[in-house]
C-alpha positions in Angstrom: 0.0 0.0 0.0 1.3 3.4 -0.9 1.4 6.1 1.8 -0.4 9.2 0.4 0.7 12.6 1.6 -2.0 15.3 2.0 -1.1 18.5 0.1 -0.6 21.2 2.8 0.1 24.2 0.5 -0.7 25.1 -3.1 3.0 26.2 -3.5 4.0 22.5 -3.3 2.1 21.6 -6.4 4.3 20.4 -9.3 3.6 19.4 -12.9 6.0 16.4 -12.5 4.1 14.8 -9.6 1.1 12.5 -9.5 -1.9 13.4 -7.3 -4.8 11.3 -6.1 -8.2 13.1 -5.8 -11.3 11.1 -4.9 -9.6 7.8 -5.9 -8.5 9.0 -9.4 -4.9 9.8 -10.4 -4.2 13.2 -11.8 -1.3 15.5 -12.8 -1.3 19.2 -12.1 -1.6 21.5 -15.1 -1.8 25.1 -13.9 -3.6 27.6 -11.7 -6.4 29.8 -12.9 -8.7 32.5 -11.5 -7.8 35.5 -9.5 -5.4 35.9 -6.6 -8.2 36.1 -4.2 -10.0 33.1 -5.6 -7.5 30.8 -7.2 -8.5 27.5 -9.0 -6.1 24.6 -9.6 -6.6 22.5 -12.7 -5.8 18.8 -12.8 -5.9 16.4 -15.8 -6.5 12.6 -15.2 -3.7 10.2 -16.2 -4.1 7.8 -19.1 -6.1 4.7 -18.2 -8.3 6.4 -15.6 -12.0 6.2 -15.7 -12.4 10.0 -15.6 -11.5 11.8 -18.8 -12.3 15.5 -18.0 -10.1 18.1 -16.3 -10.9 18.9 -12.7 -10.9 22.4 -11.2 -10.4 22.7 -7.4 -10.6 25.8 -5.3 -8.1 26.4 -2.5 -10.3 24.8 0.3 -11.0 21.6 -1.7 -7.4 21.3 -2.7 -6.3 21.2 0.9 -9.0 18.7 1.9 -9.2 16.3 -1.1 -5.8 16.3 -2.9 -3.1 13.8 -1.9 0.4 13.5 -3.4 1.5 10.0 -4.5 5.2 9.8 -3.6 7.5 7.9 -5.9 5.1 8.0 -8.9 6.3 10.7 -11.4 4.1 11.6 -14.4 5.5 9.9 -17.4 4.8 11.4 -20.8 5.0 8.7 -23.5 6.6 9.8 -26.8 6.8 7.3 -29.6 9.3 7.6 -32.3 7.3 5.6 -34.8 5.7 7.5 -37.6 3.8 6.5 -40.6 4.9 8.2 -43.7 3.1 8.1 -47.0 4.5 9.0 -50.4 2.7 10.0 -53.5 4.2 9.1 -56.8 
């Protein structure tokens, strides 16, 4: 079982880390909104049931967002490309 760490501050959010919110794995994209009412946008990882971005305000972020230590976000880039030629 992985020990999850509750996010204590919005300044600790990073695009290279994985977060669990309500049992779904997400990665952090960016913050939006005003300085008085910030919103934090998360995108679900591939293979998760949820497919839509999630916006959390500051209070919900501190209550529902957990960091998954030791699980970095991996972006998969394939070098295979299909090339077609016209004669």
